[in-house]
N, C-alpha and C positions, 0 to 999 in steps of 0.2 A: 316383548315388544309391543307397546301401547298402538294403539290406532293411527294417532301421527304418523309414525315412525311407519306402520305398514302401508300406510296412504304413499309415503316419500317415497320407499322402497318400491314399491307398483310404480308410481310417476317415474322413478329414475332408471327402471327395467326399461319402461315402455321410450325413453327418451335414448337410451343405448341402443335400442333396436329399432327405433326410427331413423338414428343417426347410420347405423351400418345397413340401412336398407335405401339410402339416399340416393343411388344411382337409377338404382328401379321404380323409384317414385319419382324421379325427374322423367324417364322413359315412361311412366304408366301417364302422365300428363300429357306427353306428344304422340300418346296413341300405341307405344310395343309394353309388350308385357312379358312378366317373369315365367315363360313357361318354354322347353325345347321345343324346335321345329319339329322333333319326330316323337320320341316317346310322350311329350310333354301335349303335343296337339294332337297325338293320334291314340291316345291311351286316357292321361291323367283329365284333361277335360271332358272327353264322352262319358268315362267312367262316373262321373263325380253327375253328368247330367243323367246318366239311366239312371242313378242308385236314387238322386235326389227327387226324380219324377214318380217311382216305383214307392219309394218311402211314403212320401207325400199321400201319394193315391190308394194304399194301405196294401201294398202291394210288395211283399219282403222276401219271396223266396226265388221266382222263377220270371224269364223276359223270354219273348218271341223274337225282342231284336238284339238278343246277345247271342251272334251268327244265327245258326237254324234255330235256336233255342237253345236256352241252359236256365240250371240253378246257378244265378248269379250270387245268392247270399256267401254261398262256398266258393265258387271257381274265382269272385272277384274278392275274396275275402285277404287275399295277398295285397289289395289296393286298397279299398274306401269301404266295403259293404260292412265291415264288424269294426271298423275304426273309429274310435271313441271322439276323437278331435274333430271328424270329419262327420261326424253324427249330430252332434252338438251343433256345427253348423248348419247343418240343415234343420233342425229345430230353429235357432236364430232368424236363417232367410224365410223360412216357412211364415215366421211369424212377422217379416218382415213385409211378407207379399200378400198374406191377411190384412194387414194393415195399409196396403196398397201405396208403403212406401218405396218399393221396389218394383218393376213389372215382372213376370213370369221368367223365372231365369234361364238362359240359355246357355251354350257353349260360350260367348262371349262374355256375357254375364263372369263365367267360371275364370276365365280368362281375367278380367278384369279386378278378377275380388281376391288373385292369389297373393300380391301383393299384402294386401290388407290381413289376410288369415295369417300369412308368415309372420308381420309384424305382430299379431296378436299371438301366435305362437312361441316368436322366439322371448318376448315378454314372459309368458307363465314360465319358460325354462329357466330365465334368468331369475326370475323371482323365486321360483320353489327351490334353484339348486343354491341359491344364498341361504335358505333357511334351513338346509342339508350342510352346506359348509358351517355353519353359525350352531347346529348341534354339536359338531366337535368344538367347540368351545373357541372358534376362530369368530372374531369381531365382526361388525356389519362390513366397515368398508371394505378389508381384506376379501371378505368371503364374496361382496358383490362384483370384486374384481376379478377374482378366480371363474365366479358363475357365468362372466361377461365372456371370459376368454371360451370357456366351453359353447354359450349358446351364441354367441356371434364368430362361428369358426367358420374356415374355408369349406367342410363340407357340409355344413348347413345350409350353405347357399347351392352347391353343387345338387344336393338332395334336393331343394325345394325346387328349382330348375328344372331339373329332369326330370325327377323322380318322388312327386311331392310328399308322397306318406312315408318317403323313408324318414324326412324329418320328422317325424313324428314320436319314430324310437328317443327322439332325444328327452320327450317329456317323462320316460319310465324308469331310465335311466336313477335319477336321484332317487325317486320312489321306492327302486329298489333298494338302494345301498340305506336308504332311511330304515326300511323296512328290516334290512340285515341287521343294522347297528342298534335297533331295538331291543330284538331277541339278543347280542352280544354283551346289550351294558345295561337293559333291563328283563330280561326275560317275559319279553312283552310280545306277541305274535300278532296282533292285531293288525301291525302295518306291514307285514310281511304278507299276511294272507291277502292284505286288498292288493297291495303291489303286484302279487302273482297273477291274483286273479283278473285284473285291468292290462296285466303284460298278456298273456295268456289268452284274453278276449280280444282285444286288440288286432293282432297279427302275428298269426303262428310263425314267420320266419325270424321278425325282429327280435319276438317271444325268445327261440334258440340264440340269437344272438346275444342277447341282453341277460341270458340264464346262464349261459355258458362264460360269460363276465364276471355275474355274480359267485359263480364256482370257483373263477379266479381269485376275484377278491377275498371270499372267505378264508381261502388256503393262505392267499398272502399275509392276512389279518392274524390268522394262528401264528404263524412266525413273528409277526411283527404284532406284540400287544400293545394297546395303544392305554389301557387302564388297569389299574392294580388289581381288582375285583372284577375281571369277566366275569359271564356265564362259563361253566366248564365246558370242553369241547364235546362231551357227548350229551349232554342235557342242550348243547346247541344242536347237534344233529336230531335228536328227536326234535325238537322243536321245529326244524327247518322241514322235516321229512312231515310232520302232522300238518302244519303251518302251507305246506306246498300241496297237500293231496288237498286240502280242503280250498284252498285257493284255484286249484286246475279243478277242482268240480264247479265251482263257480263260474269258470271261465271256459269250460268244457261246452257249453250249449252254444258259441261260435266256435273255438277252436276244432271241436272235433271235424264240423262238417268242413271246416277251409282243409285243415290239413287232409278229410279223406279226399278231396277233390285234389288235390295236390298229389296225392299217390296214385288218383287215378288220370294223371295227367302224363303223357308221353314226352320224354326227351333221351336223346342219344347216350348212351353213358361216356362222362369224359376220360378219354385215356392218355392224354397229353402227359406230358414233363410237368410237376410239380416241384421246381426248384426249392430247397430249404432256404438259401440264401441269395437275393439279387439287389446290389447297393446301387442299382442305376437311377433312381428317384431322388431328386433334390429336394428334401423337404426342409430347409435352411431357405431357400432361393427361388424355387420353381415348382413345387407339387401343386398337383390340382386336386390331391384329398388330404393330405397332412402337412400344411403349411405350418410350423410352428411360430408363433410369436415371438419376437428376440426377449421379452422377456422371461419365457420359458428355460431358453437357451440359458441364458445367465444364471436362472438360479439352479441350473442342473449344476453347474460350476461354483457354486458358494458349498464348498463341499464341509464348511465348519456346522452347517445345518444338520448334516446327515446324524449329528448323533441323537438329534430329536427325534423322538420315535415320529411322530403324526409326521413330519417334512420325509423322513425315512420312507415311511411307508408309501405317503404319494409318489413319490419319487423314484422309488423300486417300479411301480406300476408303471409309471411313464416311461421308464427304460425298456419294461416288458414289451409297452405296447408300438415304441419306437422300433423296438427289434422285430415284432410282428408285423411292422410297417415295413421290413424289409425281407419280409420271408413269404414269398407267395404260397408255401405250404400252409403258412396259419391262414391266409387269406382261403385257402380253399377249405379249412377246418370250417372257419363260420362263416362258411357258404355252404355249409352243411357238406361238407367234403367233394365240392363240386369243381368248378372252373375257379381258381383265383379270384376274388372279388375284392378293390377296397370298400367295402360298405359299412365295415364295422369300425371304421376309425375316429369315429365321434368318441367311441370310450377311452380310447388314448386324450381326446382332448378334455374330457372329464376329470380324469385325473391328474391331468398336465394343469388344469385350472386348480385343484385341490392342493396341488405343491405352491402355484404360486400364492394362493391366498395363504398357506401356512406360511410360506415365506415372508410374506408381505406383514403377517403378525408377529413373525420372530424377529423384527428387523432389531431390538434391540441385543441380537446374539450375533449381529452382522457388523465385524470392523472393516474401518476403511481399507486394509491390506487384501479383506479378503473381497471388497468390490473392486478393486485394481485388478487382482488376481485371475477372478472371474471375467471383466471384461477383458482381456489379453486373450483368455482361452477362447472366449466365445469369437474375437476376431480370428485368430485361428482357424474356429472352426468354419466360420463362415467363407473364409479363404480356402479351405480345404476342400471345401464344396463346390465352392466357383471352379477352381481351379480343376479338380477330378469329373466334373460335367463337361465333358465336350461340346456340348450342346449349348451350354448355358454361354448369353451375352446380354449385354444390356441394351435392348432393343427400344422397347416398349414402355409406356408411361408408368407401367406396373412394375417394369426391372427398375425404373430409376427411382420408385417410389420408395421400395424397397431396400436400396440403400441409402435412402434419406430416413426413412422409418427406423432403418436398426442404427445408425449414429444418435437419432435424436432418443430412442429408449435408452442406447448405452448412456447418452449423457443424462438422462432422467435417472438412470440406474443408480447414480452416486448417490443421491439424494433418499434412496430408499430405507437407506440407517439412519439417517438425519433425525436426530432429537427435534429439531423443529417440528412441530407437526403441519404447520405449513406447507412448508417444504416437501415432507412426506407426501400430504395430499395430493400437492403439484403432482408428484413422480406418477402418484395413482392416477389423476387426471391424465396426464401425457399417453401413460400404458393404456387406456381406453380409448382416447380419442388416435393414438397412432392405429390401433387394432380395428377402429371402426374407418379409419381410412385404408388399412389393409383391403379390407371386406368390399370396399367401394372399387378400387382399383380391380379387384379380383374380378369383381361384376362386371366390370367393363372390357378387361383384356380376354380374361378365360371364359367367358360365358355368353355375353355380348357379340363379343366380335369373332374370339375364337370358337366358341361354340355355337354360331350364329343363330343366339337366341333374336338378335335384331331383324329377323324373320319374321319371329313372332309379332304381328301386327294388326291391329283393327282391320287395316284396309286388305289384308292378305285374309283374314277370318273371313268376312264376307265375300270375297271372292270368289270364284268358281272354281279355283282350286281348293276350296273346303267347304264354304257354306253360303252360298249367293242365296239371294232371295228369286231368283230365275229358278233355282232349281228346286226350293222350298216350294215353288207355286206350281211347278209341273209336278211334285209331288204329290199336293193336296187334291189337284184334279183327278189325279188318279184314283186316290184312296174316296174322293167326292163319287166317282162314277163305277164303284166296283167294291161292293160293303162283304166280300165274300175273303176267307182268309188265302191269302197269295203271297209271293216273293217277289223282290224287285232284286234283279241284278244291275248293281248301279256300275258302270265301266268308265265313269269321269275321271278317278284317280284311283288307280291301279295301286297305288301305296300308300293309300289310306283305308284298308280294312276294315274301320269303323263308322266309316259313313252311315250305315243304316242308323246307329244310334244317334249319330250328328243330327241327321235328317228325320229322324222321327218313325220309319217305316222298317217292315219285317224284310231284311235284306239277307242275301247270302254269304257273308265274309264278317271275319271278326278277327281280331289281332289283340291276344291276352297272352299272359305267363303262363295261364294254367287254362286248359281245356281238357272236354271232354273226350280221351282217348280214343273211344268208341268212333268216334266223327273224324279225327285225324288218321286212322287206319283205315280208314273209309276211302278218304283219300290216297295215302299211302300206298295201301295193299289190296283193297278190297277190291275197288276199281282203279286204283292208280290216275285219279283224277290230278291232271296238271293246272296248276294255279300261278301261272305265270312269274313265279320266282321262288324257288327254292327258300323254305325258311319253316323253322322252328315257332311255336307259339301263333301262327295263324292259319286260316285256311280263309279260302276264297273262289268263288264262282264255280261252274261245271267245267269247265274246259271246251265251252263250246258245243258241249253235249246236247243233242235235243233229247235225250231218251230222259236223262238225269233231272233237266230242267220241268218234263211233264211228270216226273215221279213224285216231284218234292216239291211240286206247285210254285216252278218259278215262271210265272204269269208272264213278266214284264222286263223287256228290258232297256235300260236307258243309258244313252251313249252322246259322246259331242256329235256333230254334226259333222260328216267327212264323206267325197265321193265315193268310196269303197269301204265296206266294212263285211268284215267275215260274221254274220248273222247265222245262228244256230237253224236248221232245217225247221220249218213249224211257224216260223216268226214272222208277221206280217207289220209295216208301218199300221200306227196305231194313233199317236199325236205328236206333236211337236211345240217347243218353242223357239224361239229367235237362234238359240247356240245348240238345242239338244233334241235328239229325235228319240221318240218311245217306239218298240216295237211292242207286240202284243202274240203270246202263244197262242195258235190254233187248235193246236193239241193236247190243252189243260185236262189233266186228269182229276176225278173225285178224292176230296182231302181225305175220305174213309175207303179205303180198297179193302173188299173183301175176295177171297178165293179160297177154293179145295184143291188146287194145285199147289203142292207145298216139294218146293226143290230143296234138298239136303245142301247146307252151307260147305260139308265136305267133300262135295260129290261136283263140287263148283270149281275148283281148286286148280286143276288142270284146263278149265277152258279160259278161253280169251275173254277180254273186258267187253265187246259187245255180246256174246255170248250169254255172260253174266246180266248184263242190262237187260236183254231180253227176258230172262227166266223171272224177273222180277217185274218185268209187263205182263207176261202171260199168267204167273201166279204171286206166289211169297216164297222167300229165301228164309229158312230156318235153320240154327244149328242143332244138331244132337236129336233129329227125328228118328225114328225107326220105321215109316212109312217106305216103299217104296217111291222114287219120285217120277215123275211124266217124262216124257220123252223130250230132247231138247236138241233139235239139230245140228250139229255141227257146222262150223262155216268153216270153207278153206283157207288157209294162209298163201294167199297171192306172193310170198316169199320163194313158193314154190319154181313158181313160173316168171322171178324175176330176176335180172341181172344186176349185181352191185358194180358201179364204178369210183376209184377215189377221183378226188378233185382236189387241188392243190396239196398231195401229199400222197402217202401210200396205205394201203389199207391191206393187211394179210392176218388170215386166224384171227380176227376181232381186236388185232391193233392198228389204230389208227395214228398215223404223225401226220401232221398237218404242217408243212413247212412254210407256208404262204401267210400272208397276215390274215385268210380266212378260209377255211377249206372244210372238207369232210368227203362225207359220199351221196352218190345219185341212186336211187334204187329207181331202176328202170323196168314199168312192167310191163308184159308182152302182149296182154291183154285187160281189160275190166269186165266182169258181171253187167250186164246191159242193165240189169234195175239197178246197179249200186249210185247212192248221192252222195256219201261221204266215205272214206277211209280212216281205219284206226292204224297207225301204226306203234308198236310198243317196241323196246330197246333196253338194253343196261348200258348205261352210260357212265364212267367212271375217269376222272381226272389223273393221269399215272404219276404226276408232280405233287406229291403231298403238300408244297409250299407254296402251289401256284394259285394265285387270287382267283375272285369268282370269275365267272365268265358266261357269257351269253349264250343262248343255243336257238337256233332257228330251224322250225320245219316247215319249209315254205314260207307261205306268210305269218307262220303263229311262231311268234316270238315269246321266250321263256329263259329263263337263267339259274344257274346251277352255284352254291356257294366252295368256297375254298375245303379243302377237307381238313384246315386246320382251325374253320370259323365254328366258332362256340355256339352258332346259330343253325348250324349244317342239318339236315333231318337225319343223316345215314342211310337213305333210302337211294338207289340208283336204276331201281325199274322205271320206266317213263310211257307214258303211254299218250301218243297226241292224235288229236283229232284233225284230218286235215280236208278240204273239198276234193272231191275226185277228181284225181290229175293222174296222167301215163306217169311221170315221174315225181319222187319224193326227194327233195333236196334237205339235206340233215347238215348244217354247216354249226363249226365251231371255230375259235381264235387258233392261232400257231401252238402247237404242243403235244403230247403225247397222250393218247387217250385208249382205255378198253372201250370198246362198241361192239357187243355182240347180240346174243340173244333175238335177233330180228325178226319180227312177225308184222304183217299186214294183213288187215279183215278189212272187208267191206260192209256197210251199211246201208242198208236200202228202206228202212222206217216201215217196213209192211205190219210187223209186230205194233208197232207204235201208231199206225195210222188204225189199226184194227180196235187198239184199247182204247183210244179218241172217241172213235167214231160206233161205239155200241153204247146202244141207249143202256142208259144206266139202271139194271133190275132192281138195285137196291135204294130208292128213294133214304134220303137222309136228311136229317137236322144236325146241324154243329154250332156249336158255341166255344169260343176260343175267349179265353179271359184269365187273365193272370196264371194262377198255377193251377187251373183247372180247365178242362176239358169236356165236354158232355154231347155227345154223338146219340142220336136216336136215327134207327132203321130198320125195317121190316128184311128181314133174312127168309126171301121166298124161295130162292133156291137153297138154302139149305148150307152154305158156305160154311167153311170149319173154322176159319181163322180171319181176323180184321187187322190191316195195320193202316198207319198214320205217319205223314213225314215229319216226325216230331222223335228228336234223338233222344236214344233209349241211356239212361242212368240210375244208379241206386237213389231211390227216394219216393221215383214215381209208383203210386198204387192203383190198381183197378177194380171196378164193380161191373159187373153186367146183371142186369137187372136186380141190384139190391146185393147180390151173391160179389163176396170177394174172389178175384182170379188171380193167376199168376202173371205177371207182367214179361211177355216174350219180347227179347230182341229179334227183329225180323229187317228181313234186306239189309242184313250186315249189322245196322246203327240205330234201326228207328225202333218205334214201339209197335208193338203187335198184343192182340188178346185173342184167344179162344171164345167164339161165338155159340150163344143156344139157338135151338130154332124157333121161328115165327118174329116177333118182334124184340128186338133187343134197347133197352138202353142203359146204356157205356158211360162210365165218368171215370176219366182217368183225374188225379188229384197229385199235385208234389208237393213235399216237403224235405227238408233236407235229412240226410240220413241219420236214423237213430235220434230222430226231434221228440218224441215224446219220451224216450227213457232220458236223453239229455234235458228236458224241461223239469224232471221229476227229480235230476242229479243236481240241479240248479239250484232247487228250494232246499233239497236235503243240506247241500253243504250250505248253503248260508247261513240255515237254522242252527247247524253244527257250529260254524264256526261263531256266530251271534252268541250262542248258548257257551262254547267254551271260554270265548273273551270274557264273558259276564261273570263266569263260575271263579276265574283265575282272577281277577279283578276283586273280589270280594273276598278271596281267600289269602290275596298276596298282603303284607304287609309293607306299610310306606318306608321304612328301613331298608327293604329291599331294591328300592329305586338307586341307581347309582349314575350322578350325572356331573360333566364337566370335571372328572377325575382323572384327565389322562396325562400319560407319563410326559414327564418335561413341561415344565410351568410357565404359562402365559404372560402372564400377569406380576 
């Protein structure tokens, strides 16, 4: 293909990509953006902003704005940190920023840029896929049509809109197929090595899906050979193995840290049923993920083409992925044997595109009777799906368009076998335009309206619900007046846990599919901190518990102004703006805390949450220590003198049955300790009805919520601790239903231990520097304390030196970094790199060197006559 044809192909790829995005382009002009109102705003945009800021400032591994702090290179590898397309985007944006063509990017910029990066991505997908189909000896126009059906598919737009990085998987399928065919046809492993390396590096999750597809592809290829002299299967296996290992070695520098982070995450095991078959989705008329173009259905019924090997190959794969679409079990398999998910179905569009491309190429083998029978069978199929789907009706513009475009494409299909090239070309153009129209109506009906993307507007992004200038100015005022390391608890938008990333401050919350399991279990089990909603993949705040704020440098709380606020003990009004109030913690503790009072983590397992907090204030909690722990005063369980009464139902033997709209129990306390400031009430709560939906839980004026037991996003943790202001009565309220409610405990909190810790003159003067992945501390250990701990989460990858000597990084206070000190002056340096990073750098370099050498040697030794191209069974020309 010469340069002019290449430029023409690139131009028309961009034309189709642009036409397929017309609806969202129009919305962009009107200030509405191609990003979902939930994960789009809560994850995609903030993570892009976080990674761009860090990468362009030379920090590639760790960020303190990611929750309490985290190795974002690994933990965000599921999203964008190792995403090749986004890394290229960062480079382009950075150059534009340096040239002053654009301002410094923020979340609004990334929202506005999504439509353009999507068009570019789709252009590349169509362009590359056309080349791969041409490698199958398919001419350019049929290959282009098939590539467009793959690139401009409904699942592409669903992925980009809600979880943009999902769509990058489209880029690697044609690359992997090309690499596979290069081995089968030419015994050339170079492209396969490159494809494996790029796929492995880019995203571990979609690498699993894509490589599973390649395995299926190879197996079907063995059963349906496409040329006479293919590489023997044993030789193929050898090349796949060597190439795979070398490609893995190159990509492992990103893959190993991200997969390690994945396995260090916590999600409860999925133990619900995975049916083998479920025909409930209407893939011809109303599917959200696998809506087939009419031309695909028509070609599936052209049975005369099945005698041609290439068509039979792509048709077999298409039928296989149609079957997979209707199998929740296969949805689970492609999702790593977890909950069934329809994220893999772009693979079905790829093979369907290959089938259509092949069918258009084989037009001379299609007779009029084949066309007529195909149209009739397709009409029966559409009628059957319309009748079988009890919910289907022609209601919206999308439903109307689907009927019209089906008729138009069926009409155009008559000319697919025409000997007149103009008629055949017209049929191809109609197919492309009809598909582009379907994409636009899908965007409007299923995404913009049905998916509430219409809420993602410039007005909303700049509002108080997301990122207003008033909020930003208030944050800057705090940061300008306080240069120490501190955390801000933002209570303005409880459901947007990535506000610290959006607003650029060290916070107390995060929302990500992969998090540090030590922090999660600090919330779930060690301290039972309620985050005001039960949900995996996030943590938030300290449950209004003053001790935890002080221990973790939670120095400020920002909250919308309101007449009554349940503000934790020790916080006082500090500054305000028109709509927000800032409170400052008067009991802030040092960043680096030292102590020789070591409490065994195991010895605190039967202690209350108040006592565990006090142990961390008095000393340091460590696992697996041999010293005898200091004495910790036991607090009385106030339930021993309390009465429990049912409200709006009955309560017996730990079983609560609420018959009213809302009910529960009252815990009536006969007396309270005089020095009590707050109460901590702990209990076990489970909805007895597995199918029941999420439900709100109120404990006095504290509001939280619990997931359905069928929810994929439940934590599986039912032990709850709530802090409430001192009161003679504790009211626990839930909606109508049946619950298990037992293991009730109530403890008082007088904060004497916190006051003592905060009022002590710090005997260890310290200098602290927190910068990227480095933490430096200088202190004089005058009291010869044994251990130091800092409020930074423990995770593999941290290394520490004390006075230049490498020490063991200890997990202290359940979740945070600790180290053993030396007498006298201590210079402590914590440094973070992704796990096994030095070894992976060596592996990357060695694998790249071996790959280059192997390819060069094979090229030198291999005679030209061994190259087999264009010899597919079933002659095309």
